[in-house]
C-alpha positions, 0 to 999 in steps of 0.5 A: 522538479519540485515535489511536496511530501504532505504528512512528512513527519508521519510514519508513511511520510518518513518512509516516502522521504527515504524512498525518494532518497534511494530512487532517481526522481530528478528532484530540484526542490523538496517541500515537506509539509506537516501540521501547523504545530510542525511548521518550521521544524527541520528534516534532513533529505539527501544531507540537506536541511529543509524546513517544514512549511504550511499547506498554503505555502506548499500550494503557493510554491506550485510543486509539480507533484505532491505525495500525500500521506496525511489522512482522508480528511486532509486529502479531501480538503487540500488535494483539490487545492493543489490540483487547482494550482496545477500540481499532480497529487498522489494520495495515500488515503482512502479518500479518492480510491473508489471515486469513478473519475479518479484512477487507482494505480499500481504501476506494474499493473495499470499505470497505462491508464494515467493521463496528463489530465489526472490531477488526483491519483489514488494510491491503493490500500496497502493490503490491496497492493500486495494482493493484486500484484499476484492476482493480476498476472494469474487472472490474465492467464487463468481467469479468476472466479473467486478469491478468499483472503485472510490478512495478518496485518502489521501494527505499522499499518495503524501508525506510530502510536500502535507501534508504541502500544506494542512495544510498551506491552512487550516491556510490561508497561501500561501503554496509551491504548490505540487498539481496543485490546492488548495486541502483544500475544494477541490477534485482533480480527478488527482492522479499521472500523466496522460497517453496518454489514459487520465487515470492517472498512479494511475488508471492504477495501480489499473486496472492492479495490482489486476489481478497479485496479485490474479493470475486471469486476467479473470475479468475487472476493471476500476478506477477513482482516486481522491485526497481529503483533508484527512490525515488518509487514502484512501477510495474506493467506489467499485462496483463488478459484479459477475458471481454467485449469492451471499447472503449478510450475507454470503458476510459479513461472508466471509469478517469477516473471512478474516485475516486483514479485519474488517467489520464495517457495521451497518448503522442503528447505523451509523457504517461504515469505515472512514479514521479518525478511520483507521489512525494508524491501520493495518487492512482494513475496509469494510462497506456499503455492499449492493446490486446494485439495478440496475442489478443482481449479483452486490455488492456495498461496501466501503473500507478504510485503512491507506495508510501509514501502510497496504497500504505501510509500514505494508505490506512490513514488513509482507512480511519480516516476511513471508520470515523470518518465512519460512526461505526464506532469 
């Protein structure tokens, strides 16, 4: 089982390597891939040194699986070349997510859509993953009519340079600016670039991807995405209007029984999800579960997850695990 990690030196790529070390994929050979300037540099994986190789060398070595986290342009250019060589690509960029013939997968929800013929599989947006982990089981039971989500997103979602900007600002230094404004002591209602309709690309992903993953386009969804000076993970305030009436205790039970979801909802004892405690964990945490008192059949809740792990690396590795376990590679 040869596995390539494309973008191995990046923030998500490094977490992919860490997750691969922690989990049980039967890897016989690791092929780390990065930009030309990184070729020949060494990384350590499970106590062994591996040299970073070029994209073409990785393609020539024909890995069974390639985990991509190198940006959309790189994925568009090279994922098809890996696929032509027989490799199954699991891509973390937005390049393939909304392509009609590409599967968009969160394993706990829709891994069953995967087949041997799927050679390029899309990993969803980090904010989408944690959202659908909660929406999907509730939709099955109560039938969602409308969702309003506001995100509070970690600087790690932008990458290492954004973390460096925040840390420099905390120290009172003049950083290399990644964001258009200071992020320390601030909140930027600006994740990704603005489209013609004044929504950002991040908001558009949140509005489109859940429907594809859940296989349901009968509900509506709107989003506002905000960048906050946090490193541990993304948080989401979510308002869900259902077609059917719900019971709060049943909602908590459904979510408690959902694989990969942990309910932290005891406000009397100040128990609720926070990015500080989600960092480094693979689960999606949900709390502040309560009725919307302004209208019937409507629920408010708060979702937190480590955007580099379940929001990116872990979800991709879980897809790989499913492919191997079901002999689809």
